[in-house]
C-alpha positions as CSV (number, residue, x, y, z in Angstrom):
1,M,40.5,-14.5,45.1
2,K,42.4,-17.0,42.9
3,K,39.6,-19.6,43.3
4,T,37.0,-17.0,42.3
5,F,39.0,-16.1,39.2
6,M,39.5,-19.7,38.2
7,A,35.8,-20.5,38.7
8,S,34.6,-17.5,36.6
9,F,37.2,-18.4,34.0
10,A,36.0,-22.0,33.8
11,A,32.3,-20.9,33.7
12,L,33.1,-18.5,30.9
13,F,34.7,-21.1,28.7
14,A,32.2,-23.8,29.6
15,T,29.3,-21.9,28.2
16,K,31.1,-21.3,24.9
17,A,32.0,-25.0,24.6
18,T,28.3,-26.0,24.7
19,A,27.0,-23.3,22.4
20,G,26.0,-25.5,19.5
21,N,24.1,-28.7,19.0
22,L,23.8,-31.4,16.3
23,A,20.1,-30.9,15.6
24,E,19.0,-30.0,12.1
25,P,18.3,-26.3,11.7
26,M,14.6,-25.4,11.5
27,M,13.9,-23.5,8.3
28,D,10.8,-21.4,7.6
29,P,8.7,-22.7,4.7
30,D,8.8,-20.8,1.5
31,V,6.0,-18.3,1.1
32,V,4.3,-18.5,-2.3
33,E,2.2,-15.5,-3.2
34,A,-0.8,-16.5,-5.3
35,S,-2.0,-14.0,-7.8
36,T,-5.7,-13.2,-7.6
37,S,-7.4,-12.0,-10.7
38,S,-11.1,-11.9,-11.5
39,S,-12.4,-12.6,-14.9
40,G,-14.7,-9.6,-14.7
41,G,-11.8,-7.2,-15.2
42,G,-13.4,-4.6,-12.9
43,L,-16.7,-4.4,-14.8
44,L,-19.0,-5.1,-11.9
45,I,-19.2,-1.6,-10.5
46,P,-19.8,0.2,-13.9
47,I,-22.5,-2.4,-14.8
48,M,-24.2,-1.9,-11.5
49,L,-24.0,1.9,-12.0
50,L,-25.7,1.6,-15.4
51,I,-28.4,-0.6,-13.9
52,F,-29.1,1.9,-11.2
53,L,-29.1,4.8,-13.6
54,A,-31.5,3.0,-16.0
55,A,-33.9,2.2,-13.0
56,A,-33.8,5.9,-12.0
57,A,-34.4,7.1,-15.5
58,S,-37.3,4.8,-16.1
59,G,-39.6,6.9,-13.9
60,G,-40.3,4.4,-11.2
61,G,-42.2,6.6,-8.9
62,G,-45.1,9.0,-8.6
63,N,-48.7,7.9,-8.5
64,A,-50.1,11.0,-10.2
65,P,-52.3,10.1,-13.2
66,I,-51.7,11.7,-16.5
67,V,-54.5,13.9,-17.6
68,V,-54.9,14.5,-21.3
69,E,-57.5,17.2,-22.3
C-alpha cells in the first residue's frame, strides 16, 4: 500500500513539474475588418426601377394598327 501511495504521489507531482515549455507562444494574427462602400450610394436599384417603368410606359407591345377615320 505504501509503494502504491508513493508511486501515485510521485506521478502526480511529476506531471506538474513538466507542465510548461520554453517555446514561444503562438498568437493569432490581428483581424482587420475592411470597410466596403460602393460609390453608387445605393442608386443602382432605383435607376433600374426607373428604366423598367419607362420601358413599360413606352407602350412596347400590341400589334393592333391605329385606325383613324
